[in-house]
C-alpha positions as CSV (number, residue, x, y, z in Angstrom):
1,X,-2.5,151.8,105.2
2,X,-0.3,151.0,108.2
3,X,-0.1,152.8,111.5
4,X,3.4,151.8,112.5
5,X,4.9,152.5,115.9
6,X,8.6,151.8,116.5
7,X,10.8,152.3,119.6
8,X,14.6,151.6,120.0
9,X,17.2,151.6,122.7
10,X,20.8,150.7,123.1
11,X,20.8,147.6,125.4
12,X,24.1,146.0,126.2
13,X,26.2,145.5,123.0
14,X,23.3,145.8,120.5
15,X,20.2,147.8,119.7
16,X,16.8,146.5,120.8
17,X,13.9,147.6,118.7
18,X,10.1,147.0,119.1
19,X,7.7,147.7,116.3
20,X,4.0,147.2,115.8
21,X,1.1,148.2,113.4
22,X,2.3,146.6,110.2
23,X,2.1,142.8,110.6
24,X,-0.7,140.6,112.0
25,X,-3.1,143.5,112.5
26,X,-6.0,141.3,113.3
27,X,-4.3,139.9,116.4
28,X,-5.2,141.8,119.7
29,X,-1.5,142.5,120.1
30,X,1.4,142.0,117.7
31,X,5.0,143.1,118.2
32,X,8.2,142.3,116.4
33,X,11.3,142.6,118.6
34,X,14.7,142.8,117.1
35,X,18.0,142.5,119.0
36,X,21.1,142.7,116.8
37,X,19.8,140.8,113.8
38,X,17.7,138.4,115.8
39,X,13.9,139.1,115.3
40,X,10.9,137.4,117.0
41,X,7.3,138.2,116.2
42,X,4.8,137.8,119.1
43,X,1.1,137.7,118.5
44,X,-1.5,137.7,121.3
45,X,-5.2,136.9,121.0
46,X,-7.7,136.4,123.8
47,X,-11.3,135.4,124.0
48,X,-13.8,138.1,125.0
49,X,-15.7,135.8,127.3
50,X,-14.9,132.7,129.3
51,X,-16.2,129.3,128.4
52,X,-19.3,128.4,130.5
53,X,-18.4,126.4,133.6
54,X,-14.6,126.9,133.1
55,X,-12.8,127.1,136.5
56,X,-9.2,127.7,135.4
57,X,-7.2,130.3,133.4
58,X,-6.5,128.8,129.9
59,X,-3.3,130.5,129.0
60,X,-1.3,128.9,126.1
61,X,2.2,130.0,125.1
62,X,3.9,128.7,121.9
63,X,7.4,129.4,120.8
64,X,8.5,128.4,117.3
65,X,11.9,128.5,115.8
66,X,11.7,128.7,112.0
67,X,14.7,127.2,110.3
68,X,14.6,129.8,107.6
69,X,15.5,132.4,110.2
70,X,19.0,131.0,110.2
71,X,19.1,130.2,106.5
72,X,18.6,126.5,107.1
73,X,16.3,123.7,105.7
74,X,14.8,121.4,108.3
75,X,16.1,117.8,108.4
76,X,13.9,114.7,108.3
77,X,11.8,113.2,105.5
78,X,9.2,116.0,105.3
79,X,11.6,118.9,105.4
80,X,9.4,121.1,107.6
81,X,9.1,122.1,111.2
82,X,7.3,119.4,113.1
83,X,6.6,118.8,116.8
84,X,8.3,121.3,119.2
85,X,11.9,120.7,120.1
86,X,13.1,120.6,123.6
87,X,14.4,124.1,123.3
88,X,11.1,125.4,122.0
89,X,9.2,123.7,124.8
90,X,11.5,125.1,127.5
91,X,11.4,128.6,126.0
92,X,7.6,128.5,125.9
93,X,7.7,127.6,129.7
94,X,10.2,130.4,130.3
95,X,7.7,132.9,128.8
96,X,4.6,131.3,130.4
97,X,5.9,131.3,134.0
98,X,6.4,135.0,134.6
99,X,3.4,136.3,132.7
100,X,0.8,133.8,134.1
101,X,0.6,135.4,137.7
102,X,0.3,138.9,136.2
103,X,-3.2,138.4,134.8
104,X,-5.9,139.9,136.9
105,X,-7.3,137.4,139.5
106,X,-10.6,135.9,138.2
107,X,-9.8,136.3,134.5
108,X,-10.5,133.0,132.9
109,X,-10.8,133.9,129.2
110,X,-8.7,131.9,126.9
111,X,-5.4,133.6,126.0
112,X,-3.0,132.5,123.2
113,X,0.6,133.8,122.9
114,X,2.5,132.8,119.8
115,X,6.2,133.7,119.4
116,X,7.8,133.0,116.0
117,X,11.6,133.4,115.4
118,X,11.9,135.2,112.0
119,X,15.6,135.9,111.9
120,X,18.6,134.6,113.9
121,X,22.0,136.2,113.7
122,X,23.6,133.2,115.6
123,X,24.9,135.7,118.2
124,X,21.8,136.7,120.2
125,X,19.6,133.9,121.5
126,X,16.0,134.5,120.4
127,X,14.5,133.2,123.7
128,X,14.9,136.4,125.6
129,X,13.9,138.4,122.5
130,X,10.7,136.3,122.4
131,X,10.0,137.0,126.0
132,X,10.3,140.8,125.5
133,X,8.1,140.6,122.3
134,X,5.4,138.6,124.2
135,X,5.4,141.1,127.0
136,X,5.1,144.0,124.7
137,X,2.3,142.3,122.7
138,X,0.3,141.6,125.8
139,X,0.8,145.1,127.1
140,X,-0.7,146.7,124.0
141,X,-3.4,144.1,123.5
142,X,-5.9,145.5,126.0
143,X,-5.9,142.2,128.0
144,X,-6.1,142.6,131.8
145,X,-2.3,142.0,132.1
146,X,-0.5,143.7,135.0
147,X,2.8,143.9,133.3
148,X,5.0,144.6,131.5
149,X,7.8,142.2,132.2
150,X,11.2,141.9,130.6
151,X,13.9,139.2,130.6
152,X,17.6,138.9,130.1
153,X,20.4,136.4,130.3
154,X,23.4,136.8,132.5
155,X,26.9,135.2,132.4
156,X,29.6,135.2,135.0
157,X,33.3,135.4,133.9
158,X,36.3,136.4,135.9
159,X,34.1,137.6,138.8
160,X,32.1,139.9,136.4
161,X,28.5,139.6,135.4
162,X,27.9,139.8,131.6
163,X,24.6,140.9,130.1
164,X,23.2,138.8,127.2
165,X,26.3,136.8,126.4
166,X,26.6,135.4,122.9
167,X,25.1,132.0,122.0
168,X,28.5,130.4,121.6
169,X,29.6,131.6,125.0
170,X,26.6,129.8,126.5
171,X,27.0,126.6,124.5
172,X,28.5,123.6,126.3
173,X,29.4,125.4,129.5
174,X,30.8,122.2,131.0
175,X,33.7,122.4,128.6
176,X,34.2,126.2,129.1
177,X,35.6,126.7,132.6
178,X,35.9,130.5,132.1
179,X,32.1,130.8,131.9
180,X,30.4,129.7,135.2
181,X,26.8,130.8,134.7
182,X,23.9,130.7,132.4
183,X,21.1,132.6,134.2
184,X,17.8,133.8,132.8
185,X,15.7,136.3,134.9
186,X,12.3,137.8,134.2
187,X,10.7,140.5,136.2
188,X,8.4,143.5,136.4
189,X,9.5,147.1,137.3
190,X,9.4,146.3,141.0
191,X,10.0,142.5,141.4
192,X,11.7,139.4,140.0
193,X,9.1,136.9,138.8
194,X,11.1,134.0,137.4
195,X,14.7,132.7,137.6
196,X,16.2,129.7,135.6
197,X,19.9,128.9,135.7
198,X,22.8,126.5,135.0
199,X,25.7,127.2,137.3
200,X,29.1,125.9,138.3
201,X,29.2,125.9,142.0
202,X,28.5,129.5,142.6
203,X,28.1,130.8,146.2
204,X,24.7,132.0,147.4
205,X,26.1,135.6,147.3
206,X,27.3,135.3,143.7
207,X,23.9,133.9,142.6
208,X,21.9,136.6,144.4
209,X,24.2,139.2,142.9
210,X,23.5,137.8,139.4
211,X,19.7,138.0,140.0
212,X,19.9,141.6,141.2
213,X,22.2,142.5,138.3
214,X,19.6,141.1,135.8
215,X,16.7,142.9,137.5
216,X,18.6,146.2,137.1
217,X,19.5,145.5,133.5
218,X,15.8,144.9,132.4
219,X,14.6,148.2,133.7
220,X,15.3,150.1,130.4
221,X,13.4,147.5,128.4
222,X,10.4,147.8,130.7
223,X,10.4,151.5,130.2
224,X,10.6,151.1,126.4
225,X,7.5,148.7,126.4
226,X,5.6,151.3,128.5
227,X,6.6,154.0,126.0
228,X,5.4,151.7,123.1
229,X,2.1,151.1,124.9
230,X,1.5,154.8,125.3
231,X,1.5,155.2,121.5
232,X,0.1,151.9,120.4
233,X,-2.0,150.2,123.1
234,X,-5.6,149.3,122.5
235,X,-8.4,150.3,124.9
236,X,-8.3,148.1,128.0
237,X,-10.7,145.2,127.9
238,X,-13.7,145.8,130.1
239,X,-13.2,143.2,132.7
240,X,-14.2,143.4,136.3
241,X,-12.9,140.7,138.7
242,X,-15.9,138.7,139.9
243,X,-17.1,139.5,143.4
244,X,-17.8,136.3,145.2
245,X,-17.4,137.6,148.7
246,X,-20.9,136.4,149.8
247,X,-20.2,132.9,148.3
248,X,-16.9,132.7,150.1
249,X,-18.5,133.6,153.4
250,X,-21.1,130.9,152.8
251,X,-18.4,128.3,152.0
252,X,-16.4,129.4,155.0
253,X,-19.3,129.2,157.4
254,X,-20.3,125.8,156.0
255,X,-17.0,124.0,156.4
256,X,-14.0,126.0,157.6
257,X,-13.6,123.7,160.7
258,X,-14.1,120.5,158.6
259,X,-11.5,121.6,156.1
260,X,-9.0,122.7,158.8
261,X,-9.4,119.3,160.5
262,X,-8.7,117.6,157.2
263,X,-5.6,119.5,156.6
264,X,-4.2,118.4,160.0
265,X,-4.0,114.8,158.7
266,X,-0.3,114.1,157.9
267,X,-0.6,111.2,155.5
268,X,-1.2,112.5,151.9
269,X,-3.7,109.9,150.7
270,X,-5.8,110.2,153.9
271,X,-5.6,113.9,153.8
272,X,-6.6,114.1,150.2
273,X,-9.6,111.9,150.9
274,X,-10.6,113.9,153.9
275,X,-10.3,117.3,152.1
276,X,-12.5,115.9,149.3
277,X,-15.0,114.7,151.8
278,X,-15.0,118.1,153.5
279,X,-15.6,119.9,150.2
280,X,-18.5,117.6,149.5
281,X,-20.0,118.4,152.9
282,X,-19.6,122.1,152.1
283,X,-21.3,121.7,148.8
284,X,-24.2,119.8,150.3
285,X,-25.0,122.7,152.5
286,X,-25.1,125.3,149.6
287,X,-28.1,126.3,147.6
288,X,-28.6,125.4,144.0
289,X,-27.7,128.9,142.9
290,X,-24.5,128.8,144.9
291,X,-23.6,125.4,143.5
292,X,-24.0,126.7,139.9
293,X,-21.9,129.8,140.6
294,X,-18.7,129.6,138.3
295,X,-16.7,131.0,141.2
296,X,-17.4,128.1,143.6
297,X,-14.0,126.5,142.8
298,X,-12.2,129.8,143.5
299,X,-14.0,130.3,146.8
300,X,-13.0,126.8,147.9
301,X,-9.4,127.3,146.9
302,X,-9.4,130.7,148.8
303,X,-10.6,128.9,151.9
304,X,-8.0,126.2,151.6
305,X,-5.3,128.8,151.1
306,X,-6.4,130.8,154.2
307,X,-6.3,127.7,156.4
308,X,-3.0,126.5,155.1
309,X,-1.2,129.8,155.0
310,X,-2.6,131.1,158.3
311,X,-1.3,128.2,160.2
312,X,2.1,128.4,158.7
313,X,2.8,132.0,159.4
314,X,1.1,132.2,162.8
315,X,2.2,128.9,164.4
316,X,5.3,128.0,162.3
317,X,3.8,124.5,161.9
318,X,3.0,122.8,158.6
319,X,0.5,120.3,157.3
320,X,2.6,117.3,158.3
321,X,3.7,118.7,161.6
322,X,7.2,119.8,160.6
323,X,8.9,123.1,161.5
324,X,9.5,125.5,158.6
325,X,13.1,124.6,158.1
326,X,12.8,120.8,158.6
327,X,13.4,118.3,155.8
328,X,11.3,115.1,155.6
329,X,12.8,111.8,156.5
330,X,15.2,110.5,153.8
331,X,16.1,106.9,152.8
332,X,18.7,106.3,150.1
333,X,19.5,103.0,148.5
334,X,21.8,102.1,145.6
335,X,22.4,99.0,143.4
336,X,18.8,97.8,143.4
337,X,18.7,96.5,139.9
338,X,21.1,93.7,139.0
339,X,21.4,94.2,135.3
340,X,21.5,98.0,135.0
341,X,24.8,99.9,135.1
342,X,23.7,102.0,138.0
343,X,20.5,102.4,140.1
344,X,19.3,104.3,143.1
345,X,16.0,104.7,145.0
346,X,15.7,108.1,146.7
347,X,12.8,108.5,149.1
348,X,12.1,111.8,150.9
349,X,8.8,111.6,152.8
350,X,6.1,110.8,150.2
351,X,8.2,111.7,147.2
352,X,10.3,108.9,145.7
353,X,12.3,108.5,142.5
354,X,13.8,105.3,141.0
355,X,16.7,106.6,139.0
356,X,18.7,104.4,136.6
357,X,22.0,105.2,134.8
358,X,23.1,103.6,131.6
359,X,26.5,104.0,130.1
360,X,26.9,104.0,126.3
361,X,29.4,104.7,123.6
362,X,29.7,107.5,121.0
363,X,27.0,105.9,118.9
364,X,24.6,106.7,121.7
365,X,25.2,110.4,121.8
366,X,22.2,112.6,121.0
367,X,22.5,114.6,117.9
368,X,20.7,117.9,118.4
369,X,19.6,120.0,115.3
370,X,19.5,123.6,116.5
371,X,19.3,126.9,114.6
372,X,22.9,127.7,115.4
373,X,24.1,124.3,114.1
374,X,24.1,120.6,114.9
375,X,25.9,119.4,118.0
376,X,26.1,116.2,120.1
377,X,25.3,115.7,123.7
378,X,26.8,112.8,125.8
379,X,24.7,113.4,128.8
380,X,20.9,112.7,128.7
381,X,18.4,113.0,131.6
382,X,14.8,111.9,131.1
383,X,12.1,112.4,133.7
384,X,8.9,110.4,133.8
385,X,5.8,111.2,135.9
386,X,3.2,108.4,135.6
387,X,-0.3,108.9,137.1
388,X,0.2,106.2,139.7
389,X,2.8,108.3,141.4
390,X,0.0,110.5,142.8
391,X,-2.5,107.7,143.2
392,X,-4.4,108.6,140.0
393,X,-5.6,106.7,136.9
394,X,-5.0,108.8,133.8
395,X,-3.8,108.9,130.3
396,X,-0.2,107.9,129.6
397,X,1.5,109.4,126.5
398,X,4.6,111.2,125.4
399,X,6.4,113.5,127.8
400,X,4.6,116.8,128.4
401,X,5.9,120.2,129.0
402,X,6.2,119.7,132.7
403,X,8.2,116.5,132.3
404,X,10.5,118.1,129.8
405,X,11.0,121.1,132.1
406,X,11.6,119.0,135.2
407,X,14.1,116.8,133.4
408,X,16.0,119.8,132.1
409,X,16.2,121.3,135.6
410,X,17.7,118.1,136.9
411,X,20.1,117.9,133.9
412,X,21.3,121.4,134.6
413,X,21.9,120.5,138.3
414,X,23.9,117.4,137.5
415,X,25.9,118.2,134.4
416,X,28.1,120.7,136.3
417,X,29.9,117.8,138.2
418,X,30.3,115.4,135.3
419,X,33.9,114.3,134.4
420,X,35.4,115.6,131.2
421,X,34.8,113.5,128.1
422,X,38.5,113.0,127.7
423,X,38.6,111.4,131.2
424,X,35.4,109.5,131.0
425,X,34.5,108.8,127.3
426,X,31.0,107.5,127.9
427,X,27.6,108.6,126.9
428,X,25.6,108.9,130.2
429,X,21.8,108.4,130.2
430,X,19.9,109.0,133.4
431,X,16.2,108.1,133.6
432,X,14.2,109.2,136.6
433,X,11.0,107.2,137.2
434,X,8.9,109.1,139.8
435,X,7.1,106.4,141.7
436,X,5.6,108.6,144.4
437,X,5.1,112.3,144.4
438,X,4.2,114.9,147.1
439,X,6.5,117.8,146.5
440,X,9.5,118.4,144.4
441,X,10.1,115.2,142.4
442,X,12.6,117.2,140.2
443,X,14.9,117.6,143.2
444,X,14.4,113.9,144.0
445,X,15.6,113.3,140.5
446,X,18.7,115.3,141.2
447,X,19.5,113.4,144.4
448,X,18.7,110.0,142.8
449,X,20.6,110.9,139.7
450,X,23.7,111.7,141.6
451,X,23.5,108.4,143.5
452,X,22.8,106.3,140.5
453,X,25.7,107.7,138.5
454,X,28.1,107.1,141.3
455,X,26.6,103.6,141.6
456,X,27.5,103.2,137.9
457,X,31.1,104.2,138.5
458,X,30.8,107.7,137.1
459,X,33.6,109.7,138.8
460,X,31.5,112.8,139.6
461,X,33.5,115.8,140.9
462,X,31.1,115.9,143.9
463,X,27.6,114.6,144.9
464,X,24.7,116.9,144.1
465,X,21.5,117.4,146.1
466,X,18.5,119.6,145.6
467,X,15.8,121.0,147.8
468,X,12.5,122.9,147.0
469,X,11.7,126.0,149.0
470,X,8.3,127.7,149.4
471,X,7.0,131.0,150.7
472,X,3.9,132.3,152.4
473,X,3.7,136.1,152.2
474,X,0.8,137.8,154.0
475,X,-0.6,141.2,153.2
476,X,0.9,142.7,156.4
477,X,4.4,141.7,155.2
478,X,4.8,138.7,157.6
479,X,6.1,135.6,155.9
480,X,7.3,132.1,156.3
481,X,10.0,130.3,154.2
482,X,9.4,126.6,153.9
483,X,12.1,124.0,153.4
484,X,11.3,120.9,151.3
485,X,7.7,121.9,150.4
486,X,4.8,119.5,149.9
487,X,2.5,119.6,146.9
488,X,-0.2,121.5,148.7
489,X,2.3,124.0,150.0
490,X,3.4,124.5,146.4
491,X,-0.1,125.0,145.0
492,X,-1.3,127.3,147.7
493,X,2.0,129.2,148.4
494,X,3.5,132.3,146.8
495,X,6.9,130.9,145.6
496,X,8.4,127.8,144.3
497,X,12.2,128.1,144.8
498,X,14.3,125.1,143.8
499,X,18.1,125.0,144.6
500,X,20.5,122.3,143.7
501,X,24.2,122.0,144.3
502,X,27.2,120.5,146.0
503,X,28.8,121.3,149.3
504,X,30.9,124.0,147.5
505,X,28.1,125.8,145.7
506,X,25.0,126.1,143.6
507,X,24.7,124.2,140.3
508,X,21.1,125.1,139.4
509,X,18.5,127.6,140.6
510,X,14.8,127.8,139.5
511,X,12.3,130.2,140.9
512,X,8.7,131.0,140.1
513,X,6.9,133.7,142.1
514,X,3.2,134.2,142.2
515,X,3.1,137.6,143.9
516,X,5.0,140.8,143.1
517,X,6.4,141.4,146.6
518,X,9.5,139.3,147.0
519,X,12.3,141.4,148.3
520,X,16.1,140.7,148.0
521,X,16.1,140.2,151.8
522,X,13.5,137.4,151.5
523,X,15.4,135.8,148.6
524,X,18.7,136.0,150.5
525,X,17.1,134.3,153.5
526,X,15.6,131.6,151.3
527,X,19.0,130.9,149.8
528,X,20.6,130.6,153.2
529,X,17.8,128.2,154.4
530,X,18.1,126.2,151.2
531,X,21.8,125.8,151.7
532,X,21.2,124.3,155.1
533,X,18.6,121.9,153.7
534,X,20.9,120.9,150.8
535,X,23.8,120.1,153.1
536,X,21.5,118.0,155.3
537,X,20.3,116.0,152.3
538,X,23.9,115.5,151.1
539,X,24.7,114.1,154.5
540,X,21.8,111.6,154.2
541,X,22.9,110.6,150.7
542,X,26.5,110.1,151.9
543,X,25.2,107.3,154.2
544,X,24.4,105.3,151.1
545,X,27.2,106.3,148.8
546,X,29.6,109.2,148.9
547,X,31.8,108.5,145.8
548,X,31.9,106.5,142.6
549,X,31.4,102.8,143.1
550,X,32.8,99.8,141.2
551,X,32.2,99.8,137.4
552,X,29.3,97.5,136.5
553,X,30.4,94.3,134.8
554,X,27.5,94.9,132.4
555,X,28.7,98.3,131.2
556,X,30.9,98.6,128.1
557,X,34.6,99.3,128.7
558,X,35.8,102.1,126.6
559,X,39.5,102.7,125.7
560,X,40.6,105.7,123.7
561,X,43.5,106.2,121.4
562,X,44.7,109.2,119.4
563,X,45.9,108.8,115.8
564,X,47.2,111.4,113.4
565,X,44.4,113.0,111.5
566,X,46.1,112.1,108.2
567,X,45.6,108.4,109.1
568,X,41.8,108.7,109.7
569,X,41.0,107.9,106.1
570,X,43.1,104.7,106.3
571,X,41.3,103.5,109.4
572,X,37.9,104.1,107.9
573,X,38.7,102.8,104.5
574,X,36.9,103.2,101.2
575,X,33.2,103.3,102.0
576,X,33.9,102.3,105.6
577,X,35.3,98.9,104.6
578,X,38.3,98.9,106.9
579,X,36.5,100.0,110.1
580,X,33.6,97.5,109.5
581,X,36.2,94.8,109.2
582,X,37.8,95.8,112.5
583,X,34.3,95.8,114.2
584,X,33.5,92.4,112.7
585,X,36.8,90.7,113.5
586,X,37.3,92.2,117.0
587,X,33.6,92.2,118.2
588,X,34.1,95.8,119.7
589,X,32.4,99.0,118.8
590,X,34.7,101.6,117.2
591,X,34.0,105.4,117.0
592,X,36.3,107.9,115.4
593,X,36.0,111.7,115.3
594,X,37.5,114.4,113.1
595,X,40.3,115.0,115.6
596,X,41.5,111.5,115.3
597,X,40.2,110.4,118.7
598,X,39.1,106.7,118.6
599,X,36.9,105.1,121.2
600,X,36.9,101.3,121.4
601,X,34.1,99.9,123.4
602,X,33.2,96.3,124.6
603,X,32.4,94.5,127.8
604,X,35.1,92.1,126.7
605,X,38.7,93.3,127.3
606,X,40.1,90.9,124.6
607,X,37.8,92.4,122.0
608,X,39.1,95.9,122.9
609,X,42.7,94.8,122.6
610,X,42.1,93.1,119.3
611,X,40.5,96.2,117.8
612,X,43.3,98.3,119.3
613,X,46.0,96.1,117.7
614,X,44.3,96.2,114.4
615,X,44.0,100.0,114.4
616,X,47.6,100.3,115.7
617,X,48.9,98.2,112.9
618,X,47.2,100.5,110.3
619,X,48.4,103.8,111.8
620,X,51.7,103.0,113.4
621,X,55.0,102.8,111.5
622,X,57.2,99.6,111.9
623,X,60.3,100.2,114.0
624,X,63.7,99.3,112.7
625,X,65.4,96.5,114.7
626,X,62.2,95.2,116.2
627,X,60.9,91.6,115.8
628,X,57.5,91.0,114.4
629,X,55.3,87.9,113.7
630,X,54.3,87.7,110.1
631,X,52.8,85.5,107.5
632,X,54.4,84.3,104.2
633,X,52.2,85.7,101.4
634,X,54.4,85.0,98.4
635,X,57.5,83.0,97.5
636,X,59.8,84.0,94.7
637,X,63.2,82.7,93.5
638,X,65.1,85.4,95.4
639,X,63.2,85.1,98.7
640,X,59.8,85.4,100.3
641,X,57.4,88.3,100.9
642,X,56.1,88.4,104.5
643,X,53.1,90.4,105.7
644,X,54.4,91.5,109.1
645,X,52.8,94.8,110.1
646,X,49.1,95.4,109.3
647,X,48.9,95.4,105.5
648,X,52.7,96.1,105.2
649,X,54.8,93.4,103.4
650,X,58.5,93.1,103.4
651,X,61.1,90.9,101.6
652,X,63.1,88.2,103.4
653,X,66.0,87.6,101.0
654,X,66.9,84.0,100.4
655,X,70.1,84.7,102.3
656,X,68.2,85.8,105.3
657,X,66.0,82.8,105.7
658,X,68.4,80.4,107.4
659,X,72.1,80.3,108.3
660,X,72.8,78.0,105.4
661,X,72.7,78.2,101.7
662,X,69.3,77.3,100.2
663,X,68.6,76.3,96.6
664,X,65.2,77.9,96.8
665,X,63.1,79.6,99.5
666,X,60.4,76.9,99.0
667,X,62.8,74.4,100.6
668,X,61.8,75.6,104.0
669,X,58.8,78.0,103.5
670,X,55.3,77.8,102.1
671,X,52.6,80.4,101.6
672,X,50.5,81.0,104.6
673,X,53.2,79.9,107.1
674,X,53.7,82.0,110.2
675,X,57.3,83.2,110.8
676,X,59.2,85.6,113.0
677,X,61.1,88.3,111.3
678,X,63.3,91.2,112.3
679,X,63.1,94.6,110.5
680,X,66.6,95.2,109.2
681,X,65.8,98.5,107.6
682,X,64.9,99.9,104.2
683,X,66.8,99.9,101.0
684,X,67.5,103.0,98.8
685,X,64.1,102.7,97.2
686,X,62.3,102.4,100.5
687,X,61.7,98.7,100.2
688,X,61.5,96.8,103.5
689,X,64.3,94.4,104.4
690,X,63.5,91.6,106.8
691,X,65.5,88.7,108.3
692,X,64.4,85.3,109.7
693,X,67.7,83.8,110.5
694,X,68.5,86.2,113.3
695,X,65.3,85.2,115.2
696,X,64.6,82.0,117.0
697,X,61.6,80.7,115.1
698,X,60.3,78.8,118.1
699,X,60.4,81.6,120.7
700,X,60.4,84.8,118.6
701,X,63.5,86.0,120.4
702,X,66.7,87.2,118.6
703,X,69.1,84.4,118.2
704,X,72.2,86.4,117.5
705,X,73.2,89.6,115.7
706,X,72.0,89.8,112.2
707,X,74.4,89.2,109.4
708,X,74.9,91.8,106.7
709,X,72.3,91.3,104.0
710,X,73.6,90.0,100.7
711,X,73.2,92.1,97.7
């Protein structure tokens, strides 16, 4: 009934297995990849004809983490997996980016790739397993896919690269100084196609070494996928790339000069209008048959690319007149918004980000429900890209995959320089509002985020800047590396290479390559050129702000205190009664964790002190010989009980009230009266012994040595 094919290799610390032929047999390609005890099923289907009039490649990649894979039940009211989590969205992008350029040019049939996590051993991250499964499923599907690819994760500890480190090793790297890198690399047999990383000030040499190490380590996986395909691949889909040479020549003859002139206009809006007008003139000169040709868009894009790319490589000049390694003019401003905790406006050419920082308490931490367990994050970065930023009118909705991806890239770049939570016990939320865009708004978010956090008083270890690099690689091997690319250079170039970091090193690297010809030498030169651009941008940022500014008067102050863990229950009280009372009476917010660390937050210093004193009175022990202010709570024949330390009461014997004989304590005391008492000690039964007569009741100072207590 089943025609199963199974291949296995030892890869790193575990066995990697690919199997097909038993599950999802109606899909064009279906593979279950297992690494350790983590299994991911990838299913590929593709339409056998493009939709009429469609002028783009409709590839969709979905990655789904099923909670049953880790023996968990989803949270929430409905108890089922709902919209994609951030991790699922980012992983889908990781898979999409290296496979998209490997489909044959001109293929516009709809393709769906679905990766489902079936089992998670909580050791091996399923994202790389999913990438391998997707590549294998595409390779055996018959689709015109020029793979296979493979991917792996690389760590960096004690100067050594580590293949596929465990999930726990990659979690919360900021608090794990021994682990300096979380790098994901995808590539083919001969080239690296995609890089994504979170780093802790690695040098360019260390980062390049990690990429090369990853590319070497994926070679056995690529060989295994080819071995699987030899036994299980379907017949290749009969697809011939469309020949639109005659149409391209007609388009070129009709408007090459007009389009070239339009691309010499430096202002983006004017250039866009001129390019659109030139295209309309070209179309006006074409026949009806040529206008109806589905490849007209491709022909126009090819002409644009030839104009743009040819000028860059031949003349070393770009659309806006810059040299290849020149960064656009930069203006940095901080403290724009009076009521926010921190704000910055970062403008680089026609790209601009208004970035705002808000400081919160432990209540504001994000709780993340992941397959390997729930955890909290005290650093959030949200990126918004409204249509007006590119001069368009369009639909505004929840953040899309691009916004989530760009926000995560900026998050990775900045979190490496954040202070330890023990030194700066705040939740930090950074929001980047992109107000103008013409190239690398994610790197503008990094620069603006660094400035806005410093404006909010966050003591960063060092400022961070980011720069986007591009590449134009011609067929003859000549190339040009571009610093601080424009949007058009990104769309029509061969590489998008984003590097962020401090003066000391790289904190994040993201690379997407559209052609399989990037050599290590080109990558090394791109990193060197990016470093120069990054240092230039850091210098411009330093003119506005180079270190943390004054703490905003509108931000909450947070004080921390440590209590014994056996006192946590007393501070919280039954059903939270005690801690609620502390919050209500003091006016401060109070958070307590399982380690006994308490955070007290309020813009009002008196409120913080009040809460601190209330908590201290609960957890601290009274000191013998110390004077306390208390309240008379009960009067009896032999003395008075005084509440003097939190909820602790003690007895002032009638002989210790005054330096004279009293008939009854009520002669001088009444319930509710405030008095000063000194703790004399404890009797044999542990009862507290207090004295009033040794303390000046006006000043609270000791009047004289206490007299021995009467029995």
